[in-house]
N, C-alpha and C positions, 0 to 999 in steps of 0.2 A: 118694217122700218129699218133703215140702214143706220149703222153705227156712226156717231159724230167722231171726228178727229180730236185728239187731245194731246197734251204734253206728256212725254214719257219720263221727263225728270224734273226735279225741282229747279236745277240750273237754267233749263230751258224756259220756264216760267219767269225766272228773275230776268234772263237776258232780254225776253220779249217785253216785259214790263219797262225795263231801262231803255230799250230802244224806242218804245212808244213814247215814253217821257221826254226823251231828247228830241225826238222828232216833232212832237207838239211844242216844245219849247222854241224850236227853230221857226215853226210855222207862225207863232205868236210874236217873236221878238223880231224876226227880219223885217216885216213891214213897218213896224214901229220905229226901229232905228233907221230905216231907209227914208221914212217920212221926216224925221227928226233932222236929218242931214240933207234935205232938199232933193230926195229922190223920189218924191211922190209920182211924177210922172211915169217913172219907170215901173212903178207898182201898177199903175193903171194899163200901161201897155201890156205888162206881164199877165195881168188878170184877163185882158182881152184876148191875148193869144191863147191862155188856157181854155177860155170858154169857145173860141172860134176853132181851135185845132185839137185840144186835149179831149174834150168831151166826145166830139164825134169818133176821134180814134179809139177811145176807151170803149165807147158803145159798140163800134165795129169789132173790136177784139172780143167783147162778150158775145155778139151774135155768132161770129165764126166759131168760137169755142163751144158755144151751146149746140150748134148745128154738127160741128165735127165730133162732138162728145169726147174730146181729149184735149191735151194741152196745145198751146198755140203752134209749136213746131209741127206736131203731127196733124193737126187741123189744116194748116196751110198746105202741107204736103199732100194730104189726102184730097183737097179740093182742086189745087192747081196740078198736082202730079209731077212737079219739077223740083230739083234739088235747090233752085234759086229761091223759090217761095218758101221752101223749108228753112233755108237760112234766114229769110225774113222772120220767120216765126220764132226762130232762135233769138233774134235780136230783140 
């Protein structure tokens, strides 16, 4: 069995928890405020773009990382063998 990663300090736990709370607050509040102010069409377009572009991109990153058995930059460099794709991995 491999060891699971964990937090080294209490401040790390506190900062991660605060960041998660802020992020979740934005995820819930942004569509609500946008819908109240007449921007519901924007939310629909945004969700469609997330589904059509974001999910396939995320899945391809997972697949490349799994087969490369490293982070994105090294996996892209390993598969393509060029510095250009390594830069794409860094992005």
